[in-house]
N, C-alpha and C positions, 0 to 999 in steps of 0.2 A: 295708319301707322301710330304707334304709341306716342302720346303727347308727353313733353318734358314736364317735370314737376313745376308747380306754380312759381316758386322763387327763382328757379333756373330760367324759366320762360320769361320772367320779368327782367332778366339780365343782371341779377345780383351776382357779384364776384366775391363780396366780403360783407360781413356784418360785425358790428361792434357790440360786445357783451358787457362792456364796462358802463353799466347804467343801473339806476336804482330800482328797476323792475326785473332784473335778471333772475333774482332769487324768489320771485313772488310765489312760485309753485314748488319751492324747496329743492332738495338735491335731485329728486327724480325728474322734476320739470327741467332743470338745467341740463341734466344728463341727456334727456330726450331731445332737447333743443340742439345740443351739440351733435348728437347722433344724426338728426335730420340734416343738419348743415353739411356734415361730412358725407352723407349719402348723396347729396346734391352737388358735391364738389365746391362748396362755398366756404371760403376761409373765414376765420374769426379770431379775434384777440380780445384782451382786456382783463383777463384773470391771471392769477399767479402762475398757473401751469400752461398758459397760452399767451405769452408776452408779445410775440411778433409773428407776422406772416409775410410771405413773399408770393405775389401773384404775377405771373408773366403773361403779357398780352402784346401781340405784335412785335415780339422780340425785345420788349421793354420789361424790366423787372421792377415791379412796384412793391416797395416795402411798406408795410402798414403796422402801426401800433396804436393802442387806444388806452384812455385813462378815464377814471370816474372819481366819485367822491365817497363811495361806500366802502365799508371795511373789507368786503369780499372782492373788491375790484383792485386793479392797479391804480393807485391814487395819484392824481395830478398834483396834490400837495406834497408828495414825497419827492423832493427835488433830487435826492441821490438816486432813486430808482428811475425817475424820468431820464436823468443824465445817462445812466448806465444803459437803459434800453434803447434810447435814440442813438447814442454813439455806437452801440454794438450793432444796430441794424444798418447804419449808414453804409458800411463797406459791402453789404450783401445785396444792394439794390441800386438801380439807376435813379429812380424817383422815390422819395420818402414822404409818406402821407401820415399825419397824426390826426386821430379823431379823439374828441373829448366830450364828456358829459359833465357839465358844471354850470354853476350860477344859481342864483335864487330863482324862484318860479312864480309865474303868474303874469297877468296882463299889465301890471305896474312895473315889470322888470325888463322892459324893452331896452332901456338905456344901459350901456356898459359902464359899470363903476370903475373908477380909477383907484383900485385897492381891493382888499379881500371882501368877499361876500359871505354872509351867514344866512342860513335858512333852516328852520326847524331844528335849531341848535347845532347844525352841522357846518363845518368849514367848507364852503362851496368853491373856494379857490380865489386867487388873484389871477384872473384869466388873461389879462393883458401881459402880466409878467410871465405866466406859463407859456403862452403862445409865442412870445418873443424868444423865450429861452429855447423852445423847440426849434425855431428857425435858426437861432445862433448855433445850435448843436448839429444842424444839417437838414432839418425838415424843409420840404419844398412846398407843401400844402398843409394847412391846418384847418380842419372842419370841426365846428363846435355845435352842440345842441344841449338841451337840458332845461332851459327856462320855459318851454312850451310856447314861446313867442320868438319872433325873429329879432336879430340884433345887427350891429354894424358889421361891415366888411372893411378890411384894411390891406394895403400893400406895404409890407415891411421887408426891407432889404431885397426887393424884387420878388418876394414870395407872398402868396395870397393867404389871408386869414379870414375865415368867416366865424364870427364869435357865437352865432347861433342861427341855425336854419329852421328852428322851430319844429313843429310836427308836420307830418305829411299825410298820413292816413290813420286817423284816430278813431278808436272804437267808442261805443256809447259810454256815458258816464263822465265825459270830459267836456268842459265848456268850450264851445267853438265860436262864441260871439265875438264880433269885432276882430281885433288883432290876434286873438286866440285861434282863429280859423285860417290865418295866413299860412300858406304852405309853399314856399319857394323851392325851386330846383335850380341849383347853381351848377352851371357848366363852365369849366375853366380850361383854357388851352395854354400849355406851357411848352418851353423848348426842351431839348434833350438834357440841358443842364438844370432844369427845374425852374427856370426864370419865367415869370408871368408874361404871356403874350397878349391875351385878351380873354373875355368871358361874357357870360350873360346870366342874369337872374331871370328865370322863367317864372312868371307869377301864376299861382294856383290858389284857390280858396276852397276850404272844406265846408260842407254843410252836413248836419247830423244825418247819418244813415246813408249818404250818397257818395262819400269819398271826395277826393279833390277834383275840382273842375277848373279849367283854364279861366284865368282872369283877363278878359280882353282889354280891360282898362289899365292893366299893369300897375295897379295901385300898390301891390305888395312890393314890387321893385322900387317904386317911388318912396314908399315908407322906409325901406332899407337905405335908400339914398339919404333921406332926411336924417336918419339915425347916424349914419356914417359921417355926415358933415357936422352934425351937432356934437357927437361924442368925441370926435377927434379935432374939433374946432377948425374944420376946413382943411385938415392935413391928413386925410386918410390915404392919400397917395393915388386915389382913383377918381376918374370921372365916370359917373353913372348916368346914362341917358334915360329919357322917359320910358323907353321900352326895356330897360334893364341891362343894356349893353355896357360892359365894363372895359375901359381902356385906361392905360397909364396916364396919370395926370401930367400934363406937359407945362403947366405954368403955376 
């Protein structure tokens, strides 16, 4: 029998186009990307003409929107647009997920600043303020990426925020040494109201040319635990076990 296309076979329901490589191949490349996603039934958002998407799975409507820092994306620094998009999406879905591409880049950017980040002359956002604002407006999950390294996770108002999940499957030409090669997969369980129940950081490590491989030592999860404890001064709202299991902090 015919095999499903690779992205569909891998289980992708949605992709975020709000990132600084979306326009690498110009208008034609972007048009072709969107065409392929549509042919495979994969939703996408992040540009001015595709602000939101609703994906239904198992009778649950997941509303998704995404933001970046480039001029051609929906910008997370545009507070008015963020407010309009998130509040407009909230009534259309059961669970609201926000994805963002932000923050300075590189192995020295693992820690989450408490304030605005600047990189290559660009405003890369005050990501704590942005993520909290999204939850305040109705988001149930906030997933971040952009620095090319992992960052802290936080439970805020019973909603999970991952400030950067780093890279997962990187092509040649990108440094994968040390923390640059950390490639976590975050699985989160929430209730029907969007409140955090539990989760797990599954640890993978990338090596050049081979893709991500399971990290049996779970050092990626332990690294993210250390960042979460340090950057939130012990108040990230989560307990993270040695194997990456996430539970609500009870003390």
